[in-house]
C-alpha positions in Angstrom: -19.2 135.5 65.9 -19.6 138.0 63.1 -18.4 135.4 60.6 -21.2 133.1 61.5 -23.8 135.8 60.8 -22.1 136.6 57.6 -22.1 133.0 56.4 -25.6 132.0 57.3 -27.6 133.8 54.6 -25.5 132.4 51.7 -25.6 128.9 53.2 -29.3 129.0 53.6 -29.8 130.3 50.1 -27.5 127.5 48.7 -29.4 124.9 50.5 -32.8 126.2 49.2 -31.4 126.4 45.6 -30.0 122.8 45.7 -33.5 121.7 46.9 -35.2 123.7 44.2 -32.9 122.1 41.5 -33.5 118.6 42.9 -37.3 119.1 42.7 -37.1 120.4 39.1 -34.9 117.5 38.1 -37.1 114.9 39.8 -40.3 116.2 38.3 -38.9 116.0 34.7 -40.3 113.1 32.7 -42.4 110.5 34.6 -46.0 109.4 33.8 -47.2 112.9 32.8 -44.4 113.6 30.3 -46.2 112.1 27.3 -49.4 114.0 28.2 -47.5 117.3 28.6 -45.7 116.7 25.3 -48.9 116.1 23.5 -50.4 119.2 24.9 -47.4 121.3 23.7 -47.4 119.6 20.3 -51.1 120.5 19.9 -50.6 124.1 20.9 -47.7 124.5 18.4 -49.8 122.9 15.7 -52.7 125.3 16.4 -50.3 128.3 16.3 -48.8 127.1 13.1 -52.1 126.5 11.4 -53.3 129.9 12.6 -50.2 131.6 11.2 -50.5 129.7 7.9 -54.3 130.8 7.6 -53.4 134.4 8.2 -50.6 134.3 5.7 -52.9 132.7 3.2 -55.5 135.4 3.7 -53.0 138.1 3.1 -51.9 136.9 -0.2 
């Protein structure tokens, strides 16, 4: 019976990990992908313009 108690925690962790991976894969893309991509692009553009403005002020 000791082998059962030794195998239960890894099996439970594996099941939860597989479930987590499935959720992550299923939530990639979809209807909100374009909106999320646009938000990331806007944030990157703001960061780049702020970096260029600070570099231009130093020169």
